[in-house]
VOPAGU-2260 file (C-alpha; in pm, 1 decimal, decimal comma):
REM VOPAGU-2260
SITE   aa  ch    i         X         Y         Z
SITE  MET   A    0     -17,5      -3,2      22,4
SITE  ILE   A    1     125,4     339,3     -80,0
SITE  ILE   A    2      51,0     608,9     141,6
SITE  GLU   A    3      20,6     993,0      51,4
SITE  GLU   A    4     -22,8    1257,8     298,8
SITE  ARG   A    5       1,6    1657,3     244,4
SITE  ALA   A    6      18,1    1950,5     456,7
SITE  TYR   A    7     -25,2    2323,4     299,6
SITE  ALA   A    8     166,5    2632,6     374,6
SITE  ARG   A    9      16,3    2863,0     625,3
SITE  ALA   A   10     -19,3    3272,1     656,9
SITE  GLY   A   11     -36,1    3423,6    1044,3
SITE  LEU   A   12    -319,8    3654,1     979,5
SITE  LEU   A   13    -306,6    3807,6    1352,6
SITE  GLY   A   14    -114,6    3760,7    1686,2
SITE  ASN   A   15     215,0    3619,2    1555,8
SITE  PRO   A   16     450,8    3578,6    1704,3
SITE  SER   A   17     280,7    3552,4    2030,4
SITE  ASP   A   18     199,0    3188,1    1991,3
SITE  GLY   A   19     552,6    3110,2    2134,3
SITE  TYR   A   20     469,4    3301,7    2440,0
SITE  PHE   A   21     149,2    3222,5    2565,7
SITE  GLY   A   22     -52,2    3437,1    2331,6
SITE  LYS   A   23    -344,6    3429,5    2071,0
SITE  THR   A   24    -308,3    3394,0    1699,9
SITE  ILE   A   25    -524,2    3331,0    1373,1
SITE  SER   A   26    -383,3    3180,5    1111,0
SITE  ILE   A   27    -488,2    3052,1     752,6
SITE  SER   A   28    -419,2    2751,3     510,5
SITE  VAL   A   29    -250,1    2857,7     183,3
SITE  LYS   A   30    -328,5    2600,0     -11,1
SITE  ASN   A   31    -166,9    2724,5    -329,3
SITE  PHE   A   32     156,1    2555,1    -178,3
SITE  GLY   A   33     177,0    2219,1       9,5
SITE  ALA   A   34     433,6    1948,3     112,1
SITE  GLN   A   35     361,6    1578,5       9,4
SITE  VAL   A   36     482,6    1265,9     157,0
SITE  THR   A   37     479,9     949,7      -4,6
SITE  LEU   A   38     550,3     641,2     217,0
SITE  TYR   A   39     533,1     258,3     132,2
SITE  GLU   A   40     679,0     -60,9     293,2
SITE  SER   A   41    1024,9    -176,0     197,8
SITE  PRO   A   42    1317,0    -386,4     300,6
SITE  GLU   A   43    1509,7    -115,1     428,1
SITE  LEU   A   44    1437,5     208,1     584,3
SITE  LYS   A   45    1517,4     464,7     305,2
SITE  ILE   A   46    1475,5     826,6     259,7
SITE  GLU   A   47    1466,7     948,8     -73,1
SITE  ALA   A   48    1581,1    1343,5     -81,7
SITE  GLN   A   49    1411,6    1584,0    -305,7
SITE  GLU   A   50    1605,5    1733,9    -616,3
SITE  GLN   A   51    1712,4    2058,6    -423,6
SITE  ASP   A   52    1869,6    1850,6    -119,1
SITE  ILE   A   53    2099,5    1603,4    -324,1
SITE  ASN   A   54    2440,6    1706,4    -280,3
SITE  GLU   A   55    2534,9    1696,3    -680,2
SITE  TYR   A   56    2620,8    2013,0    -900,1
SITE  LYS   A   57    2712,7    2094,5   -1212,2
SITE  ASN   A   58    2961,5    2336,7   -1095,5
SITE  VAL   A   59    3072,0    2597,7    -796,8
SITE  SER   A   60    2816,1    2865,7    -945,2
SITE  SER   A   61    2552,2    2584,0    -936,6
SITE  LEU   A   62    2609,8    2492,6    -568,4
SITE  ILE   A   63    2622,2    2875,5    -475,2
SITE  GLU   A   64    2290,7    2922,2    -648,0
SITE  ARG   A   65    2117,8    2650,1    -505,2
SITE  ILE   A   66    2227,7    2773,1    -150,7
SITE  LYS   A   67    2101,3    3127,7    -221,2
SITE  ILE   A   68    1757,6    3008,6    -303,5
SITE  HIS   A   69    1709,2    2675,2     -76,2
SITE  GLY   A   70    1980,7    2759,5     206,1
SITE  TYR   A   71    2218,6    2506,3     373,8
SITE  TYR   A   72    1927,7    2299,6     549,5
SITE  GLY   A   73    1772,5    2008,9     350,2
SITE  GLY   A   74    1444,9    1859,9     404,2
SITE  ASP   A   75    1590,8    1536,9     487,9
SITE  ARG   A   76    1685,9    1647,4     863,2
SITE  LEU   A   77    1312,0    1705,9     887,0
SITE  ILE   A   78    1187,2    1365,1     789,0
SITE  LYS   A   79    1444,8    1235,3    1029,9
SITE  ALA   A   80    1350,2    1460,5    1296,7
SITE  ALA   A   81     954,5    1329,7    1221,8
SITE  ILE   A   82    1050,1     987,9    1248,5
SITE  LYS   A   83    1243,8     996,6    1534,6
SITE  THR   A   84    1000,4    1180,5    1758,8
SITE  PHE   A   85     704,0     991,7    1624,8
SITE  ILE   A   86     885,5     677,9    1761,1
SITE  GLU   A   87     962,4     805,4    2053,2
SITE  TYR   A   88     597,4     950,4    2111,5
SITE  CYS   A   89     497,1     573,2    2051,6
SITE  LYS   A   90     730,3     452,2    2301,2
SITE  GLN   A   91     663,8     693,6    2597,5
SITE  ASN   A   92     293,5     625,3    2545,4
SITE  GLN   A   93     321,0     237,3    2538,0
SITE  ILE   A   94     188,8     239,5    2179,8
SITE  THR   A   95     306,7     -97,0    2003,8
SITE  ILE   A   96     399,1     -54,7    1652,9
SITE  GLN   A   97     477,6    -356,9    1396,4
SITE  ASN   A   98     852,5    -394,5    1323,6
SITE  LYS   A   99     821,9    -306,5     935,6
SITE  ASN   A  100    1052,6     -94,9     710,2
SITE  PHE   A  101     949,2     196,9     472,7
SITE  THR   A  102    1077,1     393,5     182,5
SITE  ILE   A  103     958,8     767,6     238,4
SITE  ARG   A  104     999,3    1061,0      -9,5
SITE  TYR   A  105     885,9    1400,7       8,9
SITE  HIS   A  106     803,7    1713,9    -223,7
SITE  SER   A  107     728,5    2063,0    -144,2
SITE  ASN   A  108     652,5    2347,4    -375,8
SITE  ILE   A  109     613,8    2583,8     -75,8
SITE  PRO   A  110     872,2    2866,9    -103,0
SITE  ARG   A  111    1162,0    2806,5     119,1
SITE  GLN   A  112    1222,1    3010,0     421,4
SITE  VAL   A  113     994,4    3307,6     351,0
SITE  GLY   A  114     766,6    3268,3     618,7
SITE  LEU   A  115     501,4    3022,8     479,2
SITE  ALA   A  116     599,0    2736,1     727,7
SITE  GLY   A  117     742,8    2494,6     475,1
SITE  SER   A  118     960,0    2316,7     758,1
SITE  SER   A  119     658,2    2210,7     939,2
SITE  ALA   A  120     458,1    2084,7     667,8
SITE  ILE   A  121     708,9    1860,2     566,0
SITE  ILE   A  122     706,8    1742,3     912,6
SITE  THR   A  123     342,4    1720,9     943,5
SITE  ALA   A  124     275,1    1541,9     633,1
SITE  ALA   A  125     546,6    1302,7     753,6
SITE  MET   A  126     388,1    1241,6    1084,6
SITE  ARG   A  127      45,3    1174,6     898,6
SITE  ALA   A  128     185,6     931,3     666,7
SITE  LEU   A  129     370,7     742,9     965,3
SITE  ILE   A  130      23,3     731,4    1190,2
SITE  ARG   A  131    -137,3     578,1     897,4
SITE  PHE   A  132     124,4     334,9     794,9
SITE  TYR   A  133     165,2     200,7    1146,5
SITE  GLY   A  134    -210,4     229,2    1216,6
SITE  VAL   A  135    -173,0     473,5    1529,9
SITE  LYS   A  136    -414,3     687,7    1678,3
SITE  ILE   A  137    -312,2    1013,7    1803,3
SITE  PRO   A  138    -565,4    1287,5    1899,2
SITE  LYS   A  139    -586,7    1588,0    1673,4
SITE  GLN   A  140    -521,8    1830,4    1936,8
SITE  ILE   A  141    -201,5    1669,4    2050,3
SITE  LEU   A  142     -42,9    1634,4    1690,2
SITE  PRO   A  143      69,1    1991,2    1644,4
SITE  SER   A  144     248,5    1963,3    1967,7
SITE  ILE   A  145     442,6    1626,8    1876,6
SITE  VAL   A  146     526,7    1807,7    1530,7
SITE  LEU   A  147     670,9    2105,8    1722,2
SITE  ARG   A  148     858,7    1868,2    1999,1
SITE  ALA   A  149    1034,0    1749,3    1671,3
SITE  GLU   A  150    1145,1    2104,0    1555,3
SITE  ILE   A  151    1263,0    2211,4    1899,1
SITE  ASP   A  152    1396,8    1913,0    2048,9
SITE  GLU   A  153    1571,3    1769,7    1768,8
SITE  LEU   A  154    1630,4    2065,0    1530,4
SITE  GLY   A  155    1705,1    2338,4    1778,5
SITE  ILE   A  156    1419,0    2571,6    1584,7
SITE  SER   A  157    1279,2    2829,9    1789,8
SITE  ALA   A  158     906,7    2837,8    1726,5
SITE  GLY   A  159     530,0    2835,8    1856,3
SITE  LEU   A  160     238,3    2602,8    1799,0
SITE  GLN   A  161      97,7    2807,4    1526,4
SITE  ASP   A  162     197,1    2662,7    1217,8
SITE  ARG   A  163     156,7    2301,3    1346,4
SITE  VAL   A  164    -209,2    2379,0    1435,8
SITE  ILE   A  165    -322,2    2530,8    1121,5
SITE  GLN   A  166    -140,5    2266,8     922,2
SITE  THR   A  167    -334,2    2002,1    1135,5
SITE  TYR   A  168    -681,7    2157,6    1128,1
SITE  GLU   A  169    -633,2    2360,0     802,2
SITE  GLY   A  170    -900,3    2652,4     704,8
SITE  CYS   A  171    -893,2    2954,5     924,5
SITE  VAL   A  172    -833,5    2900,2    1316,1
SITE  TYR   A  173    -824,2    3091,1    1632,9
SITE  MET   A  174    -583,8    2985,8    1875,7
SITE  ASP   A  175    -556,1    3031,8    2245,0
SITE  PHE   A  176    -222,8    2935,9    2418,6
SITE  GLU   A  177    -310,9    3074,0    2746,5
SITE  LYS   A  178     -48,6    2946,4    3006,2
SITE  ALA   A  179    -192,5    2731,2    3258,3
SITE  TYR   A  180    -410,6    2589,9    2982,4
SITE  LEU   A  181    -154,5    2491,5    2754,0
SITE  GLN   A  182      79,6    2349,5    3023,7
SITE  LYS   A  183    -165,7    2165,4    3191,0
SITE  ASN   A  184    -311,6    1979,0    2860,8
SITE  GLY   A  185      13,2    1997,1    2641,6
SITE  TYR   A  186    -229,0    2175,5    2356,4
SITE  GLY   A  187    -416,3    2521,2    2346,9
SITE  LYS   A  188    -770,0    2595,6    2279,3
SITE  TYR   A  189    -822,8    2581,9    1897,9
SITE  GLU   A  190   -1137,0    2726,3    1716,7
SITE  LYS   A  191   -1236,7    2702,8    1328,5
SITE  ILE   A  192   -1344,8    3025,5    1180,1
SITE  GLN   A  193   -1589,0    3027,9     880,4
SITE  THR   A  194   -1617,4    3354,3     704,0
SITE  ASP   A  195   -1646,4    3462,4     346,1
SITE  ILE   A  196   -1410,6    3766,9     379,2
SITE  PHE   A  197   -1094,2    3579,2     222,7
SITE  ASP   A  198   -1195,1    3684,3    -126,0
SITE  LYS   A  199   -1007,9    4011,5     -77,4
SITE  LEU   A  200    -706,9    3861,3      80,9
SITE  TYR   A  201    -331,4    3848,5     -66,5
SITE  ILE   A  202      -7,2    3723,1     -21,1
SITE  ALA   A  203     316,5    3867,4    -166,3
SITE  TYR   A  204     655,6    3741,9     -97,1
SITE  LYS   A  205    1013,2    3757,7    -218,9
SITE  VAL   A  206    1236,3    3442,1    -264,8
SITE  GLU   A  207    1547,8    3628,9    -211,2
SITE  LEU   A  208    1430,0    3716,0     122,5
SITE  GLY   A  209    1480,1    3349,9     269,2
SITE  LYS   A  210    1589,4    3290,5     605,6
SITE  ILE   A  211    1571,1    3047,1     868,6
SITE  SER   A  212    1291,3    3168,8    1107,6
SITE  GLY   A  213    1445,8    2981,0    1406,3
SITE  VAL   A  214    1752,6    3231,1    1394,0
SITE  VAL   A  215    1502,8    3510,1    1353,4
SITE  LEU   A  216    1291,7    3442,9    1644,0
SITE  ASN   A  217    1589,6    3337,4    1884,7
SITE  ASP   A  218    1665,3    3667,6    1992,8
SITE  ILE   A  219    1310,5    3730,2    2089,0
SITE  ARG   A  220    1323,5    3388,2    2302,0
SITE  GLU   A  221    1636,0    3530,4    2470,0
SITE  ARG   A  222    1492,2    3856,1    2578,0
SITE  TYR   A  223    1142,6    3698,6    2690,0
SITE  GLU   A  224    1349,7    3456,4    2892,0
SITE  ARG   A  225    1533,6    3741,4    3048,2
SITE  GLY   A  226    1201,6    3916,1    3135,6
SITE  ASP   A  227    1216,6    4208,5    2907,7
SITE  LYS   A  228     936,4    4381,9    3010,6
SITE  GLU   A  229     889,3    4605,0    2687,8
SITE  LEU   A  230     893,1    4280,2    2494,2
SITE  ILE   A  231     643,1    4072,0    2694,9
SITE  GLU   A  232     415,2    4363,2    2725,9
SITE  THR   A  233     431,4    4412,6    2324,6
SITE  LEU   A  234     363,0    4058,3    2277,4
SITE  GLN   A  235      72,6    4047,3    2489,7
SITE  GLU   A  236     -67,9    4324,6    2287,9
SITE  ILE   A  237       2,2    4161,8    1960,6
SITE  GLY   A  238    -160,2    3874,2    2083,4
SITE  ASN   A  239    -486,3    4046,7    2214,8
SITE  LEU   A  240    -545,8    4158,5    1826,8
SITE  ALA   A  241    -616,3    3805,3    1729,7
SITE  GLU   A  242    -901,5    3808,7    1999,9
SITE  GLN   A  243   -1041,5    4128,8    1855,1
SITE  GLY   A  244   -1003,6    3999,0    1508,8
SITE  LYS   A  245   -1193,0    3682,7    1553,6
SITE  LYS   A  246   -1515,3    3861,8    1607,0
SITE  LEU   A  247   -1444,9    4127,3    1304,3
SITE  LEU   A  248   -1362,8    3808,6    1075,7
SITE  GLN   A  249   -1700,9    3649,5    1161,9
SITE  ASN   A  250   -1870,3    4002,5    1086,9
SITE  GLY   A  251   -1709,9    4068,4     766,3
SITE  HIS   A  252   -1570,8    4398,5     896,3
SITE  LEU   A  253   -1275,9    4459,9     658,6
SITE  ASP   A  254   -1216,9    4805,9     770,1
SITE  GLU   A  255   -1124,0    4734,6    1117,3
SITE  LEU   A  256    -946,2    4419,4    1023,7
SITE  ASN   A  257    -695,1    4629,3     803,6
SITE  LYS   A  258    -613,9    4844,9    1106,0
SITE  LEU   A  259    -527,0    4552,9    1318,8
SITE  ILE   A  260    -337,0    4402,3    1055,2
SITE  ASN   A  261    -130,6    4705,9     999,1
SITE  GLN   A  262    -123,2    4729,6    1396,1
SITE  ASN   A  263       4,1    4393,3    1427,7
SITE  PHE   A  264     340,2    4476,6    1207,7
SITE  ASP   A  265     388,5    4806,9    1373,5
SITE  LEU   A  266     390,4    4658,4    1713,6
SITE  ARG   A  267     633,5    4373,6    1582,7
SITE  LYS   A  268     855,2    4648,3    1437,4
SITE  MET   A  269     893,6    4788,1    1783,7
SITE  ILE   A  270    1075,2    4465,8    1928,4
SITE  MET   A  271    1254,0    4330,5    1626,8
SITE  HIS   A  272    1466,8    4461,2    1341,6
SITE  ILE   A  273    1321,2    4474,5     991,9
SITE  ASN   A  274    1541,9    4468,1     714,8
SITE  ASP   A  275    1509,6    4718,9     442,8
SITE  SER   A  276    1383,3    4456,6     179,4
SITE  ASN   A  277    1124,9    4340,8     404,5
SITE  MET   A  278    1009,2    4693,1     504,1
SITE  GLN   A  279    1002,5    4741,7     135,3
SITE  LEU   A  280     744,8    4467,9      72,3
SITE  VAL   A  281     514,3    4606,0     367,8
SITE  GLN   A  282     551,3    4971,2     247,8
SITE  THR   A  283     482,3    4897,8    -111,8
SITE  ALA   A  284     136,1    4723,8     -20,5
SITE  ARG   A  285      46,3    5002,2     210,8
SITE  ASN   A  286     120,2    5256,9     -46,8
SITE  VAL   A  287    -144,6    5118,3    -276,0
SITE  GLY   A  288    -374,7    5105,8      18,9
SITE  ALA   A  289    -378,4    4766,8      94,9
SITE  SER   A  290    -302,9    4649,6     471,1
SITE  ALA   A  291      21,2    4441,9     543,2
SITE  LYS   A  292     192,9    4253,6     808,9
SITE  PHE   A  293     429,1    3944,1     796,2
SITE  SER   A  294     289,0    3611,3     705,0
SITE  GLY   A  295     545,9    3458,4     937,8
SITE  SER   A  296     906,2    3567,1    1045,5
SITE  GLY   A  297     954,4    3740,3     710,5
SITE  GLY   A  298     997,9    3709,1     333,3
SITE  SER   A  299     620,5    3711,0     286,5
SITE  ILE   A  300     326,9    3940,9     385,1
SITE  VAL   A  301     -54,0    3915,4     404,2
SITE  GLY   A  302    -328,9    4150,7     403,6
SITE  PHE   A  303    -628,4    4262,6     251,2
SITE  TYR   A  304    -713,3    4498,7     -70,5
SITE  GLU   A  305   -1043,1    4687,3    -139,6
SITE  ASP   A  306   -1111,4    4614,4    -490,5
SITE  ASN   A  307    -975,3    4463,0    -810,1
SITE  GLU   A  308    -838,3    4793,1    -920,9
SITE  MET   A  309    -636,5    4785,5    -585,3
SITE  LEU   A  310    -507,8    4436,2    -654,4
SITE  THR   A  311    -391,6    4539,3   -1011,5
SITE  ARG   A  312    -198,5    4795,2    -876,2
SITE  LEU   A  313     -66,5    4579,7    -578,8
SITE  ILE   A  314      56,9    4320,8    -837,9
SITE  ILE   A  315     226,8    4597,0   -1055,5
SITE  GLU   A  316     402,0    4772,6    -789,8
SITE  MET   A  317     510,9    4428,3    -597,3
SITE  LYS   A  318     679,8    4322,4    -957,2
SITE  LYS   A  319     871,8    4629,6    -981,9
SITE  ILE   A  320    1037,7    4511,3    -649,9
SITE  ASN   A  321    1071,0    4145,7    -764,7
SITE  ALA   A  322     775,7    4032,1    -559,7
SITE  ARG   A  323     494,7    3792,6    -649,0
SITE  VAL   A  324     146,1    3840,5    -545,4
SITE  ILE   A  325    -107,3    3544,3    -499,7
SITE  LYS   A  326    -470,1    3490,1    -381,3
SITE  PRO   A  327    -451,2    3245,2    -149,0
SITE  PHE   A  328    -686,6    2902,1    -125,8
SITE  VAL   A  329    -811,0    2894,4     227,4
SITE  PHE   A  330   -1036,1    2657,8     255,9
């Protein structure tokens, strides 16, 4: 039997990066892009690397170009972390699994390291495939925490639960990571939101802005653990925007949502350095009248536009700075 599983890109609509600090967020699936994992039984355990992860190049220039586009970190490490974490979870929970091997291959068309959660998508898809292969039952609300464990414990990536939750639940989800509840249960409070307001949503991204999000967020983590008062208060304020935004989404109040989205970015700018290229993305969108904030840790932005005329101007202006605009498929 051949098992195929998929997990989609995501965009943080409001509240990020408070999810890693007991905050609140709203996130959406971006089904334009996804990671697919294929798994089937085989005599040996084999991980088949995606083309850009194979260490074979035409020449030095080819190697350097691939590093510029995809970075130094390949997807095979994500698959390894997913397998190890899954097996350890089963052992810790006295779940007996069959002694059988498999071949696993993965493919992803999620733009790498531009804040669309490509890494967690590969791990989430791999976890789903392993669950089906071994016939294991894992509660839906627990799966994001297992995926996060693979990233934090195995790969040293500084991250929160948001990406893994939306890639598990899909659609649009409001998440509350209130500290006492999260520490007691191992997961937060997750609520799916139904709305028809996303027909005026856009995402814009620059591939050349790619970076490893864990590196970007490590500074915030260090300051948070030091008890930086300004940082902690700002993160709390960012999280509160998601709580306000949930009601606005449900009621279709676009004007107020745009204000919250812009405020989310402006608050984030107070606690972390934003480089010129990322600022250019945000400012270009705002100059044509659209709202804009980071989809994740930088490299891509998300927001709303008013009408098709504004969307056309947005596409034209983004093209001038080598950025691509897409309308995300959420549901």
